[in-house]
C-alpha positions in Angstrom: -9.9 -82.8 -5.6 -7.4 -83.7 -2.9 -4.9 -81.6 -0.8 -2.1 -83.4 1.0 1.0 -82.4 2.9 4.0 -84.3 3.8 5.1 -82.8 7.2 8.8 -82.9 7.9 8.4 -80.5 6.9 -13.7 -62.1 9.2 -16.2 -60.4 8.3 -17.1 -57.0 8.2 -14.2 -54.7 7.4 -15.6 -52.1 9.8 -18.6 -52.1 12.1 -20.5 -49.9 9.7 -19.7 -51.9 6.5 -22.4 -54.1 5.0 -21.0 -57.1 3.1 -23.3 -59.4 1.1 -22.3 -62.8 2.4 -25.4 -64.6 1.1 -24.9 -64.2 -2.7 -21.2 -63.2 -2.9 -18.5 -65.6 -1.8 -17.0 -64.6 1.5 -14.2 -66.2 3.5 -16.2 -66.2 6.7 -18.6 -68.8 5.2 -15.6 -71.2 4.9 -14.3 -73.1 1.9 -16.1 -76.5 2.1 -17.1 -76.5 5.8 -18.6 -73.7 7.8 -16.3 -72.3 10.6 -19.4 -71.4 12.6 -21.7 -73.8 14.5 -21.2 -77.4 15.4 -20.0 -80.4 13.3 -19.6 -84.0 14.5 -16.9 -86.2 12.9 -17.1 -90.0 12.6 -13.7 -91.4 13.5 -12.4 -94.8 12.4 -9.2 -96.3 13.8 -7.5 -98.9 11.5 -4.4 -100.9 11.1 -3.0 -102.9 8.2 -2.2 -106.6 8.5 0.7 -107.3 6.1 -0.1 -110.9 5.7 1.6 -111.2 2.4 4.9 -109.4 3.2 5.4 -108.6 6.8 8.6 -106.7 6.0 6.4 -103.8 4.7 5.0 -103.2 8.1 6.5 -99.9 9.4 5.5 -100.8 13.0 4.9 -104.6 13.3 4.8 -104.7 17.1 2.7 -101.7 17.7 3.6 -99.0 20.2 2.9 -98.1 23.8 0.5 -95.5 22.8 -1.3 -97.8 20.3 -0.8 -101.5 20.9 -1.2 -103.8 17.9 -4.8 -105.1 17.4 -6.3 -102.5 19.8 -7.6 -99.0 19.8 -5.1 -96.3 20.7 -4.8 -95.2 24.3 -5.7 -91.7 23.3 -9.0 -92.7 21.5 -11.1 -90.5 23.8 -8.7 -87.5 23.6 -9.4 -86.6 20.0 -12.9 -85.4 20.1 -15.5 -84.8 22.7 -18.8 -86.4 21.7 -21.0 -83.7 23.2 -20.4 -80.0 23.6 -18.9 -78.9 27.0 -18.4 -75.4 28.4 -14.7 -76.1 28.3 -13.9 -79.0 26.0 -11.6 -81.8 27.3 -10.5 -83.6 24.2 -7.5 -82.2 22.3 -9.0 -81.3 19.0 -12.3 -80.1 20.4 -10.5 -77.9 22.8 -8.3 -76.5 20.0 -11.3 -75.4 17.9 -13.1 -74.0 20.9 -10.1 -71.8 21.8 -9.1 -70.5 18.4 -12.7 -69.7 17.4 -13.6 -67.9 20.6 -16.2 -70.6 21.1 -17.9 -70.1 17.7 -16.7 -73.4 16.0 -17.5 -76.6 17.9 -15.9 -79.7 16.5 -17.1 -82.9 18.1 -16.8 -86.6 17.2 -17.5 -90.2 18.0 -15.4 -93.2 17.1 -16.2 -96.8 15.9 -15.6 -98.9 19.0 -13.7 -101.6 17.2 -10.4 -101.5 15.3 -10.7 -102.0 11.6 -8.2 -104.4 10.1 -7.2 -104.0 6.5 -5.6 -107.2 5.2 -3.0 -106.9 2.5 -4.2 -110.1 0.9 -7.7 -108.7 0.4 -6.7 -105.2 -0.6 -3.8 -105.1 -2.9 -3.8 -101.3 -3.2 -2.7 -100.5 0.4 0.2 -98.5 -1.0 -2.2 -95.8 -2.2 -2.4 -93.5 0.8 -5.3 -91.5 -0.5 -7.3 -94.7 -0.9 -6.9 -96.0 2.6 -10.1 -94.3 3.8 -12.1 -96.2 1.2 -10.4 -99.5 2.2 -11.3 -98.9 5.9 -14.9 -98.1 4.9 -15.1 -101.2 2.8 -13.8 -103.4 5.6 -16.1 -101.8 8.2 -19.1 -102.4 6.0 -18.7 -106.1 6.5 -19.9 -105.6 10.1 -23.4 -104.9 9.1 -24.2 -101.7 11.1 -22.7 -98.7 12.7 -21.7 -99.0 16.3 -19.9 -96.1 18.0 -18.4 -95.8 21.4 -21.0 -93.3 22.6 -23.9 -94.9 20.7 -24.4 -92.2 18.1 -26.0 -92.8 14.8 -26.1 -91.3 11.4 -28.6 -88.6 12.5 -26.1 -87.4 15.1 -23.3 -87.3 12.5 -25.3 -85.4 9.8 -25.7 -81.8 11.1 -25.0 -80.0 7.8 -26.5 -80.3 4.3 -24.0 -81.5 1.7 -23.0 -79.5 -1.4 -21.6 -76.4 0.3 -19.7 -74.3 -2.3 -16.5 -72.4 -1.5 -17.2 -69.1 0.2 -21.0 -69.5 0.1 -23.2 -70.0 3.1 -23.5 -73.6 4.4 -26.9 -74.9 5.4 -27.5 -76.5 8.8 -29.7 -79.6 8.9 -29.8 -83.2 7.9 -29.5 -84.5 4.3 -32.2 -86.7 2.7 -30.9 -89.3 2.5 -28.5 -88.8 5.3 -24.8 -88.1 4.7 -22.0 -88.1 7.2 -20.6 -84.6 7.5 -17.0 -85.9 7.8 -15.4 -89.4 8.0 -11.9 -89.5 9.4 -9.7 -92.5 9.3 -6.6 -92.7 11.5 -4.2 -95.6 10.8 -1.6 -97.1 13.1 0.9 -98.6 10.6 0.3 -97.5 7.0 2.4 -95.8 4.4 1.3 -92.5 6.0 3.5 -93.4 9.0 3.3 -90.3 11.2 2.7 -86.6 10.4 1.2 -87.3 7.0 -2.3 -87.1 5.8 -4.8 -85.5 3.5 -8.3 -84.2 3.3 -10.9 -83.6 0.5 -14.6 -82.7 0.1 -15.6 -86.1 -1.0 -16.7 -89.5 0.2 -14.7 -92.7 0.8 -17.8 -94.6 -0.4 -21.0 -95.6 1.3 -20.7 -96.6 4.9 -23.7 -98.6 6.0 -25.6 -97.1 3.1 -24.6 -93.5 3.5 -22.1 -91.3 1.7 -20.1 -88.5 3.4 -19.7 -84.8 2.6 -15.9 -84.8 3.3 -13.2 -87.2 4.3 -9.6 -87.4 5.7 -7.0 -89.9 6.5 -3.9 -89.7 8.8 -0.9 -91.7 9.9 -0.5 -92.0 13.7 2.6 -94.2 14.2 4.0 -92.1 17.1 1.1 -90.4 18.8 -2.2 -88.6 18.3 -1.4 -86.9 15.0 -2.6 -83.5 16.1 -0.5 -81.2 13.9 -1.4 -82.8 10.6 -5.0 -83.5 11.6 -5.7 -79.9 12.5 -3.7 -78.6 9.5 -5.7 -80.7 7.0 -9.1 -80.2 8.6 -8.4 -76.5 8.5 -8.0 -76.6 4.7 -11.8 -77.2 4.6 -12.3 -73.9 6.4 -9.6 -71.8 4.8 -8.7 -73.0 1.3 -6.2 -75.1 -0.7 -2.5 -75.6 -0.5 -1.8 -72.0 -1.4 -3.0 -71.2 2.2 -0.1 -73.1 3.8 1.6 -70.8 6.4 2.8 -70.7 9.9 5.0 -73.8 9.7 2.8 -75.8 7.4 4.2 -75.1 4.0 6.5 -77.2 1.8 9.2 -76.4 -0.7 7.2 -77.1 -3.9 4.3 -74.7 -3.3 4.4 -71.2 -4.9 5.1 -68.8 -2.0 5.6 -65.1 -1.2 9.1 -65.5 0.3 12.3 -67.3 -0.8 12.5 -69.1 2.6 9.9 -71.5 4.0 8.3 -69.9 7.0 7.7 -71.3 10.5 5.7 -69.4 13.0 2.1 -70.1 13.8 -1.3 -70.2 12.1 -4.2 -72.6 11.6 -2.4 -73.9 8.5 0.7 -74.6 10.6 2.0 -78.1 11.1 5.1 -79.9 12.2 7.2 -76.8 11.6 5.2 -74.5 13.8 6.5 -72.6 16.8 3.2 -71.8 18.6 0.4 -74.3 18.1 -2.5 -71.8 18.1 -4.0 -69.6 15.5 -3.2 -66.0 14.3 -5.3 -62.9 14.4 -5.3 -63.2 10.5 -7.0 -66.6 10.8 -9.7 -65.1 13.0 -10.3 -62.1 10.8 -10.5 -64.4 7.7 -13.1 -66.7 9.3 -15.2 -64.0 11.0 -14.3 -65.1 14.6 -14.6 -62.2 17.0 -15.4 -62.1 20.7 -19.1 -61.9 21.7 -20.1 -58.2 22.0 -17.2 -56.8 20.0 -18.0 -54.3 17.3 -14.7 -54.5 15.4 -13.3 -57.5 13.7 -9.8 -56.4 14.7 -10.3 -55.2 18.3 -8.3 -53.6 21.1 -8.9 -51.5 24.1 -8.0 -48.0 24.9 -6.5 -47.0 28.3 -10.1 -46.5 29.6 -10.9 -50.1 28.8 -13.2 -49.2 25.9 -13.2 -51.2 22.7 -11.4 -49.4 19.8 -10.7 -50.4 16.2 -7.4 -52.3 16.2 -6.9 -51.9 12.4 -4.5 -49.0 12.3 -3.1 -46.6 9.7 -0.6 -44.7 11.8 0.3 -42.2 9.1 -3.4 -41.3 8.9 -3.4 -40.6 12.7 -4.1 -44.0 14.2 -1.5 -43.7 17.0 -1.6 -43.7 20.8 -1.5 -46.2 23.6 -3.6 -49.4 23.3 -4.4 -52.3 25.7 -4.1 -55.8 24.4 -5.5 -58.5 26.6 -4.6 -62.1 26.2 -5.0 -62.9 22.5 -6.3 -66.4 22.8 -9.1 -65.7 25.3 -10.0 -62.1 24.3 -9.3 -61.9 20.6 -7.5 -58.6 21.0 -5.0 -57.7 18.3 -3.5 -54.7 16.5 -2.8 -54.5 12.8 -0.6 -51.7 11.2 -0.7 -50.9 7.5 2.7 -50.5 5.9 2.8 -47.1 4.2 4.3 -46.0 0.9 4.0 -49.3 -1.0 3.0 -48.6 -4.7 -0.4 -49.7 -5.9 1.0 -52.3 -8.3 2.8 -54.0 -5.4 1.6 -56.3 -2.7 0.2 -54.6 0.4 1.6 -55.5 3.8 0.4 -55.3 7.4 2.0 -55.9 10.7 0.0 -57.9 13.2 0.5 -57.7 17.0 -0.8 -60.3 19.4 -0.4 -60.7 23.2 0.3 -64.4 24.0 0.2 -65.2 27.7 0.8 -68.9 27.2 -0.8 -72.0 28.6 0.5 -71.4 32.2 -1.5 -68.2 32.3 -4.5 -68.6 30.1 -5.0 -72.4 30.3 -5.2 -72.9 26.5 -3.2 -76.1 25.8 -2.1 -74.9 22.3 -0.9 -71.4 23.3 2.6 -72.8 23.8 5.8 -73.5 22.0 5.7 -76.7 19.9 8.0 -78.9 22.0 8.0 -77.2 25.4 6.1 -80.2 26.9 8.5 -82.7 25.5 11.0 -82.3 28.3 12.8 -79.8 30.4 15.3 -78.9 27.7 12.9 -77.0 25.4 12.2 -73.4 26.4 8.8 -72.4 27.5 6.7 -69.5 26.3 6.8 -66.4 28.4 4.1 -63.7 28.2 5.0 -61.4 25.3 3.9 -59.6 22.2 4.3 -61.8 19.1 4.2 -60.2 15.7 3.8 -61.3 12.1 3.8 -59.5 8.7 0.9 -60.2 6.4 1.6 -60.0 2.6 -1.3 -59.6 0.3 -4.2 -61.9 1.1 -6.6 -59.1 2.1 -9.6 -60.0 -0.2 -12.3 -61.7 1.8 -15.3 -61.2 -0.5 -15.7 -61.8 -4.2 -14.7 -64.5 -6.7 -10.9 -64.3 -6.1 -10.8 -64.9 -2.4 -9.2 -68.3 -2.7 -6.3 -67.1 -4.9 -2.9 -66.0 -3.8 0.2 -67.8 -2.6 1.5 -69.7 0.4 3.4 -68.3 3.4 1.5 -65.0 3.4 2.5 -64.6 7.1 6.2 -64.1 8.1 7.1 -63.9 11.8 8.7 -60.7 13.1 11.0 -62.0 16.0 12.1 -59.7 18.8 15.7 -61.0 18.6 16.1 -59.8 15.1 17.2 -60.8 11.6 20.8 -61.7 10.7 23.0 -63.0 7.9 23.2 -66.5 9.4 25.2 -69.5 8.3 25.8 -73.0 9.3 28.7 -73.6 11.7 29.7 -76.7 9.8 29.3 -79.3 12.6 26.5 -81.4 14.0 25.4 -81.6 17.6 24.5 -85.1 18.7 21.9 -86.0 21.3 20.3 -82.6 20.8 17.1 -81.3 22.4 14.3 -82.2 22.4 14.5 -85.9 21.4 18.2 -86.7 21.4 18.7 -86.5 17.7 21.0 -84.3 15.6 20.9 -80.5 15.4 22.7 -78.1 13.1 24.2 -75.1 14.9 23.6 -71.8 13.2 26.1 -69.0 13.6 24.4 -65.7 14.4 27.2 -63.1 14.3 26.2 -60.0 16.3 28.1 -57.9 13.7 26.0 -59.2 10.9 22.6 -58.0 12.0 20.4 -57.5 9.0 17.0 -56.2 10.0 15.7 -55.5 6.5 16.6 -58.6 4.6 18.2 -61.1 7.0 16.9 -64.5 8.1 15.1 -65.0 11.4 15.2 -68.1 13.6 11.7 -69.3 12.6 12.3 -69.7 8.9 14.5 -72.1 6.8 17.5 -70.3 5.3 18.5 -71.4 1.8 21.9 -71.6 0.3 23.4 -72.9 -3.0 24.0 -76.4 -1.7 24.8 -78.0 -5.1 26.7 -74.9 -6.2 24.9 -74.6 -9.5 24.4 -70.8 -9.3 20.6 -71.1 -8.5 18.8 -71.4 -5.2 16.0 -73.9 -4.7 13.7 -73.7 -1.7 14.5 -77.3 -0.9 18.2 -76.2 -0.4 17.5 -75.2 3.1 18.5 -76.1 6.6 16.6 -76.2 9.9 18.1 -73.8 12.5 18.7 -76.2 15.4 20.8 -74.4 17.9 22.2 -70.8 17.9 25.9 -70.2 18.1 27.3 -66.8 19.0 31.0 -66.2 19.3 31.6 -69.9 19.6 29.0 -70.5 22.4 25.6 -72.1 22.1 23.1 -69.5 23.3 19.8 -71.1 22.2 18.3 -74.6 21.7 15.4 -75.7 19.5 15.3 -72.2 18.2 13.2 -72.9 15.1 10.3 -74.1 17.2 10.1 -71.0 19.4 12.1 -69.2 22.1 11.2 -66.6 24.7 13.6 -64.2 23.0 11.2 -64.3 19.9 8.5 -62.3 21.8 8.6 -58.6 22.7 8.6 -58.8 26.4 9.4 -57.1 29.6 13.0 -57.8 30.5 13.9 -58.3 26.8 13.5 -56.3 23.6 10.3 -54.2 24.0 10.5 -52.0 21.0 10.2 -52.2 17.2 11.2 -49.2 15.1 12.9 -47.8 12.1 16.3 -48.2 13.6 15.9 -51.4 15.6 16.5 -55.1 14.7 14.0 -56.2 13.5 12.7 -53.2 11.7 9.2 -51.7 11.5 9.7 -51.4 7.7 7.9 -53.5 5.1 9.5 -56.7 3.8 10.8 -57.7 0.4 8.9 -60.5 -1.4 9.8 -62.9 -4.2 7.0 -65.1 -5.3 8.5 -68.3 -6.5 7.9 -72.0 -6.8 10.4 -74.4 -5.3 12.8 -73.8 -8.2 11.7 -70.7 -10.2 11.1 -66.9 -9.8 7.4 -66.4 -10.9 7.6 -62.7 -11.8 11.3 -62.3 -12.6 11.7 -60.0 -9.6 9.0 -57.7 -11.0 5.6 -56.5 -9.9 3.5 -57.3 -7.9 6.6 -58.2 -5.8 7.7 -55.7 -3.2 11.4 -55.1 -4.0 12.0 -51.9 -2.1 12.2 -51.3 1.6 10.3 -48.1 2.6 11.5 -46.7 5.9 8.4 -45.4 7.7 9.2 -44.0 11.1 6.6 -46.2 12.8 7.5 -47.6 16.2 5.7 -50.1 18.5 6.7 -50.3 22.1 5.6 -52.6 24.9 5.3 -50.2 27.9 4.0 -52.6 30.5 2.5 -56.1 31.0 0.0 -55.8 33.9 -2.1 -58.7 35.0 -1.8 -60.3 31.5 -2.7 -57.1 29.6 -0.1 -55.4 27.4 0.1 -51.7 27.3 1.4 -50.9 23.8 2.3 -47.5 22.3 2.2 -46.9 18.5 4.0 -43.8 17.3 5.0 -42.2 14.0 8.0 -40.0 13.0 10.1 -42.0 15.4 13.2 -41.5 13.2 16.1 -41.5 15.6 18.7 -44.3 15.5 20.2 -44.7 19.0 22.4 -47.8 18.4 24.5 -49.3 15.6 22.4 -50.7 12.8 23.3 -52.3 9.5 20.9 -51.9 6.5 21.0 -54.2 3.6 18.5 -54.3 0.7 18.5 -54.0 -3.0 16.7 -50.8 -2.7 15.9 -48.7 0.4 13.9 -45.5 0.3 13.7 -42.8 2.9 10.6 -40.7 2.4 10.3 -37.1 3.7 9.4 -38.1 7.3 9.3 -35.4 9.9 10.9 -36.6 13.1 12.5 -34.6 15.9 13.6 -31.2 14.5 12.1 -32.1 11.2 14.6 -34.7 10.2 13.6 -37.9 8.4 16.5 -39.7 9.9 18.8 -38.9 12.8 21.9 -41.0 13.7 22.5 -40.2 17.3 25.8 -39.6 19.0 27.7 -42.9 19.4 25.5 -44.7 16.9 26.7 -46.0 13.5 24.5 -46.6 10.4 26.1 -49.0 8.0 24.9 -49.6 4.4 26.1 -53.0 3.4 25.3 -55.8 0.9 23.1 -58.6 2.2 24.7 -62.0 2.6 21.2 -63.4 2.9 19.7 -64.0 -0.6 17.2 -61.5 -1.9 17.0 -63.4 -5.3 17.3 -67.0 -6.3 19.2 -66.8 -9.6 21.8 -64.6 -11.4 24.3 -64.4 -8.6 27.2 -61.8 -9.0 30.7 -62.9 -8.2 32.8 -60.3 -6.5 36.3 -61.1 -5.1 35.5 -64.8 -5.2 32.2 -64.6 -3.4 28.8 -65.3 -5.0 26.2 -62.7 -4.0 22.5 -63.6 -4.4 21.6 -59.9 -3.7 22.1 -56.5 -5.2 24.5 -53.9 -3.9 22.5 -51.9 -1.4 21.1 -48.6 -2.6 19.6 -46.0 -0.2 17.7 -43.2 -1.7 17.0 -40.1 0.3 13.9 -38.6 -1.4 13.1 -35.0 -2.1 12.1 -33.1 1.0 13.9 -35.6 3.3 16.7 -34.5 5.5 19.2 -36.6 7.5 21.3 -35.6 10.5 24.5 -37.5 11.5 25.1 -36.2 15.1 28.5 -35.5 16.6 30.2 -38.9 17.3 27.7 -40.5 15.0 28.8 -42.3 11.9 27.7 -43.3 8.4 29.5 -46.2 6.7 29.2 -47.7 3.3 30.5 -51.2 2.5 30.6 -53.7 -0.3 29.6 -51.4 -3.1 26.7 -49.6 -1.3 25.3 -46.5 -2.9 23.7 -43.5 -1.3 21.6 -41.3 -3.6 20.5 -37.8 -2.4 17.7 -36.6 -4.5 16.9 -33.0 -5.4 15.6 -31.1 -2.4 17.1 -33.7 0.0 20.1 -33.2 2.3 22.4 -35.1 4.6 24.0 -33.0 7.4 27.1 -34.1 9.2 27.5 -32.4 12.6 31.0 -31.5 13.7 32.7 -34.7 14.9 30.4 -36.9 12.8 32.2 -39.5 10.7 31.9 -40.8 7.1 33.6 -44.1 6.1 33.7 -45.4 2.6 35.8 -47.8 0.6 36.8 -47.5 -3.1 33.7 -49.4 -4.4 31.1 -47.2 -2.7 29.4 -44.1 -4.0 27.4 -41.1 -2.9 25.5 -39.5 -5.7 24.0 -36.0 -5.4 21.1 -35.5 -7.8 20.3 -31.9 -8.8 20.5 -29.7 -5.7 20.7 -32.6 -3.3 23.3 -31.7 -0.6 25.9 -33.0 1.7 26.3 -30.5 4.5 29.0 -30.3 7.1 32.7 -29.7 7.7 34.6 -30.1 4.4 37.2 -32.4 6.1 34.4 -34.9 6.6 34.1 -35.4 2.9 37.6 -34.5 1.7 39.0 -38.0 1.4 35.9 -39.4 -0.4 35.8 -36.4 -2.8 39.5 -36.8 -3.6 38.9 -40.4 -4.6 35.9 -39.6 -6.7 33.4 -41.4 -4.5 31.1 -38.4 -4.2 29.6 -37.3 -7.5 27.0 -35.0 -8.8 24.4 -36.0 -11.4 
């Protein structure tokens, strides 16, 4: 079995729960490698000599970072050979930080470059076989000689044969077997940012097989992104675990759009380079001394369970210390989702960044590439988890890719390409596509955010393919560029002091759940049916950053926060307002001076069967908001409710919408308000007179 990616592209549920991790598969045991303890990698550097056809050489003269015929300059910056309190090498430090010190990845390298000659190995075009070619060539040297003098016994710390999800056994094999052989090539068909991994052997190396192997192209630099992505497969699972900027168009995924963001399975398309709290929960990594797998602090600095169900009473003020160094996080369950649909959870992490916590990967992807790329500022970073909750049992390695979707503080919008190209763009002087983000087209429920790849019908065939996407390069608002390198992270993406500090029912983004559409790169897997979530359930939950004090975030989680204080535009195929009980008992209040607009999403919510209306193709349904029985809505004086582009408002029996004196209702001829049973519109008759006279308000 092999898993490859072309990049251009924990644990007890509660402290009291007892989970059988010895005889039942469990994610904290790892897929093929254990995420706990120490492993040491044998690293081989190689180059190809194209002695039959030099024109095939993608880098014939070498590069400054890796001269032809020599080892790369960064040879000692991949792995530390021995454990250190604070690792120095890039990959060793990465695993130390993300695992809270529980996973130590060391390595030693063969101290001579391996040269693979085209004339002796005619199958150099097979990228997956390059590791075997390097091993075959190295075997000609007679014996293993590493830079630090380590031998097979130092490179065999785990017994082979570990099965997915089952405990892995520490100790040497008999006969010995390398735990992992990694080959990095200077000038192969893997070029840069490509590679693969598998739980197999490239063949005997000096008489010994290996338990697992990988191979990577490193034409431009140390291939950190693809290296850690592929190695993390051995901990987490197959290609269906791609997430956080490491997915590709062809893989079956939970969302229409490829997601960026951050995670262990991120890659070249990641924003942050570190892990998520979901990764840590999955692999059983929690801070020493912690009781809870998802852990936070109360205002008295005592540990509390960070896994919250606000509608069951899990509200209040919480302290989140720096996520990378403490492991603190909150997770909020999305309420009201039917049992036959995917469950969803909102994760909240406090990222202080490299400048404050010293972790080299707690930063935006390209912020060290030059002064043009923005740097991370201390903030809360949020993601929505879809499904992927099973951590014990036979099905733990099922599911789909992109199970994590970033929730960015600067919101979701119906975005579009501006139509031109920026030359000499940040960070490397290449081309960038400016994306128009119209402030009037905020779409908190179904719009695109800046860390995903929006799709459009590029070939105009009436279907959307995930490959028909663009990379948001620069943000254009009202004709001016207001953000650079936005896809790879921007300070505006975090909830921070001095910026957006609040997530709620009436904000952009919203605290509501997200719509899903499991699909391959070209097809809808469930025809928009279950288990997809196709309805937005408004929930009244709010999350607010109250203060950031000495690196610790003070976060308030509330329920029944149902007041809309500013203009908001809601678009979704189906929106449901449950009988929430906010101020004065209302499930929704549109405050004075605020306007709630129900509109049709310009951002696709499906990938086929578009509807043409007035010359425009819509890959979405007309928005329908249902006010359920027992729910009441208040439109305050000088507040407004508007319906556009065929939107419908359904008031169910026992529900009501009250318009205060001076409140406004605006509708066109294609919109409808439907009163079911004794559902009511209450207010001055002149508010409804025009709509009634045109037959836009009807009883059913």
